[in-house]
C-alpha positions as CSV (number, residue, x, y, z in Angstrom):
1,X,-31.6,29.1,3.8
2,X,-30.2,27.7,7.1
3,X,-26.5,28.2,7.4
4,X,-24.3,26.3,10.0
5,X,-20.6,27.0,9.6
6,X,-19.4,23.4,10.2
7,X,-21.8,22.1,7.5
8,X,-20.9,24.8,5.0
9,X,-17.2,24.0,5.5
10,X,-17.9,20.2,5.1
11,X,-19.8,20.9,1.9
12,X,-16.9,22.9,0.5
13,X,-14.3,20.2,1.2
14,X,-16.5,17.4,-0.2
15,X,-17.3,19.3,-3.3
16,X,-13.5,19.4,-4.0
17,X,-13.5,15.6,-4.5
18,X,-13.3,14.2,-8.1
19,X,-16.8,14.0,-9.8
20,X,-18.6,16.0,-7.1
21,X,-20.0,19.4,-7.1
22,X,-21.9,21.6,-4.5
23,X,-25.2,19.8,-5.1
24,X,-23.7,16.3,-4.8
25,X,-21.8,17.4,-1.7
26,X,-24.8,18.6,0.0
27,X,-26.6,15.3,-0.5
28,X,-23.6,13.5,0.8
29,X,-23.4,15.8,3.9
30,X,-27.3,15.2,4.6
31,X,-26.7,11.5,4.4
32,X,-23.9,11.8,6.8
33,X,-25.8,14.0,9.3
34,X,-28.9,11.7,9.1
35,X,-26.6,8.7,9.9
36,X,-24.4,10.1,12.5
37,X,-23.5,6.9,14.5
38,X,-23.4,4.7,11.4
39,X,-21.2,6.9,9.2
40,X,-19.9,10.1,10.7
41,X,-18.3,8.6,13.8
42,X,-16.5,5.8,12.2
43,X,-15.6,7.9,9.2
44,X,-14.0,10.5,11.3
45,X,-12.1,7.8,13.2
46,X,-10.7,6.1,10.1
47,X,-9.9,9.5,8.5
48,X,-7.9,10.4,11.5
49,X,-6.0,7.0,11.3
50,X,-5.4,7.5,7.6
51,X,-3.9,11.0,8.1
52,X,-1.7,9.7,10.9
53,X,-0.6,6.3,9.5
54,X,-0.7,6.4,5.6
55,X,1.6,8.4,3.4
56,X,3.3,8.3,-0.1
57,X,6.5,6.4,-0.3
58,X,9.4,8.7,-1.3
59,X,11.0,5.9,-3.2
60,X,8.3,4.4,-5.3
61,X,5.3,6.8,-4.9
62,X,2.9,4.2,-3.8
63,X,0.9,4.2,-0.6
64,X,2.9,3.1,2.5
65,X,1.9,2.4,6.1
66,X,3.9,4.4,8.5
67,X,3.7,1.5,10.9
68,X,4.5,-1.4,8.5
69,X,6.5,0.2,5.7
70,X,5.9,0.1,1.9
71,X,4.4,-3.2,0.5
72,X,5.3,-2.1,-2.9
73,X,9.0,-1.7,-2.1
74,X,9.0,-4.9,-0.1
75,X,8.0,-6.8,-3.3
76,X,11.9,-6.7,-3.9
77,X,11.9,-10.2,-2.3
78,X,10.4,-11.5,-5.5
79,X,13.4,-10.2,-7.5
80,X,11.3,-8.8,-10.4
81,X,13.3,-7.3,-13.3
82,X,10.5,-5.0,-14.6
83,X,9.1,-1.6,-13.4
84,X,5.8,-0.3,-14.6
85,X,5.7,3.5,-14.5
86,X,2.3,5.1,-13.9
87,X,0.9,8.5,-13.3
88,X,-0.9,8.0,-10.1
89,X,-2.0,5.4,-7.6
90,X,-5.4,4.8,-9.2
91,X,-3.5,3.7,-12.3
92,X,-1.5,1.2,-10.2
93,X,-4.6,-0.1,-8.6
94,X,-6.3,-0.6,-12.0
95,X,-3.4,-2.6,-13.4
96,X,-3.1,-4.7,-10.3
97,X,-6.7,-5.6,-10.3
98,X,-6.4,-6.8,-13.9
99,X,-3.6,-9.2,-13.0
100,X,-1.9,-8.4,-16.2
101,X,1.4,-7.2,-14.9
102,X,3.8,-9.0,-12.4
103,X,6.6,-6.7,-11.3
104,X,7.4,-3.4,-9.5
105,X,5.4,-0.2,-9.8
106,X,6.7,3.3,-9.8
107,X,4.1,6.1,-9.3
108,X,5.2,9.4,-10.6
109,X,2.6,11.5,-8.8
110,X,1.3,13.3,-11.9
111,X,2.6,14.4,-15.2
112,X,4.8,17.2,-16.5
113,X,2.8,20.5,-17.1
114,X,-0.3,18.8,-15.6
115,X,-1.8,21.4,-13.1
116,X,1.4,23.4,-13.1
117,X,3.5,20.4,-12.1
118,X,7.1,20.4,-13.1
119,X,9.4,17.4,-13.7
120,X,11.1,18.2,-10.4
121,X,7.8,17.6,-8.6
122,X,7.6,14.0,-10.0
123,X,9.5,11.0,-8.7
124,X,11.7,10.6,-11.8
125,X,15.0,10.8,-10.0
126,X,13.8,8.1,-7.6
127,X,12.9,6.0,-10.7
128,X,16.4,6.4,-12.1
129,X,17.8,5.4,-8.8
130,X,15.7,2.3,-8.6
131,X,16.7,1.2,-12.1
132,X,20.3,1.4,-11.2
133,X,20.1,-0.3,-7.7
134,X,17.5,-3.0,-8.4
135,X,18.9,-4.6,-11.5
136,X,16.0,-3.6,-13.7
137,X,15.9,-5.0,-17.2
138,X,12.7,-3.2,-18.5
139,X,10.9,0.0,-17.7
140,X,7.4,0.0,-19.0
141,X,6.0,3.5,-19.5
142,X,2.3,3.3,-18.7
143,X,1.5,6.9,-18.8
144,X,-1.8,8.0,-20.3
145,X,-2.1,8.7,-24.0
146,X,-2.6,12.5,-23.4
147,X,-0.3,15.3,-24.2
148,X,1.0,15.5,-20.8
149,X,1.3,11.7,-20.4
150,X,3.4,11.4,-23.6
151,X,5.5,14.4,-22.7
152,X,6.3,12.9,-19.3
153,X,7.1,9.5,-21.0
154,X,9.5,11.1,-23.6
155,X,11.3,12.9,-20.7
156,X,11.8,9.7,-18.7
157,X,13.0,7.9,-21.9
158,X,15.5,10.6,-22.4
159,X,16.6,10.5,-18.6
160,X,17.2,6.8,-19.0
161,X,19.1,6.9,-22.4
162,X,22.5,6.3,-21.0
163,X,21.3,3.3,-19.1
164,X,21.2,-0.3,-20.4
165,X,17.6,-0.8,-19.5
166,X,15.1,-1.7,-22.2
167,X,12.3,0.9,-22.3
168,X,8.9,0.1,-23.6
169,X,5.5,1.8,-23.8
170,X,2.0,0.5,-23.8
171,X,0.7,0.1,-27.4
172,X,-2.5,-1.3,-29.1
173,X,-5.6,-0.8,-27.2
174,X,-4.5,2.5,-25.5
175,X,-6.6,5.1,-27.2
176,X,-5.4,8.6,-27.8
177,X,-6.3,10.8,-25.0
178,X,-7.1,7.7,-22.8
179,X,-6.3,7.5,-19.1
180,X,-5.1,4.3,-17.6
181,X,-7.6,4.1,-14.7
182,X,-10.6,4.3,-17.0
183,X,-9.5,1.4,-19.3
184,X,-11.1,-2.1,-19.0
185,X,-9.1,-5.3,-18.4
186,X,-9.2,-6.4,-22.0
187,X,-7.8,-3.0,-23.3
188,X,-5.1,-3.1,-20.6
189,X,-4.2,-6.6,-21.5
190,X,-3.8,-5.7,-25.2
191,X,-1.8,-2.6,-24.3
192,X,0.6,-4.6,-22.2
193,X,0.9,-7.6,-24.6
194,X,1.7,-5.3,-27.6
195,X,3.9,-2.8,-25.9
196,X,6.7,-1.5,-28.1
197,X,10.4,-0.9,-27.5
198,X,11.5,2.7,-27.4
199,X,15.3,2.4,-27.4
200,X,18.0,0.3,-28.9
201,X,19.4,-1.1,-25.6
202,X,19.3,-4.7,-24.9
203,X,18.2,-6.1,-21.6
């Protein structure tokens, strides 16, 4: 089999993407090579721009433009009183696309014990600071119904126990073991509408 170092390395990188293995990566690489001007050149340019200009916000965890700031944080002008806490950016996008929730988002960047992640690796302290500084009345825990997701939710609840904020979690419609980004709009709507209170604090 013909071996070209650059192609081999590209296949290895692409095969690390979610849902892709070596065979799928090889097909993608061949498609790219056969469409150099249409795909490879513009993709290389935009990837370089993303690497240079896009990063995660240290305050809310969402994607931010290094040139224009964080759109999620700039939503503060709307004076929302709710924060929806999710595990990753894909969860935020799913909820935003459903138009179910109007408020701030806080993206943790994973879950406790997920792939070796510790609570110190997540933006939980940043969440606590936002609750204190932004006059938040309700924190909605929209973590997945997995062991890791629920463990993370319980830890956040405990971390906020001394605050006056109301803490709720998604309820009916969220199946055990389900991940937020895989849910349809109807299921998300049911989960948000029927969210339940986790503490006795009043908002």
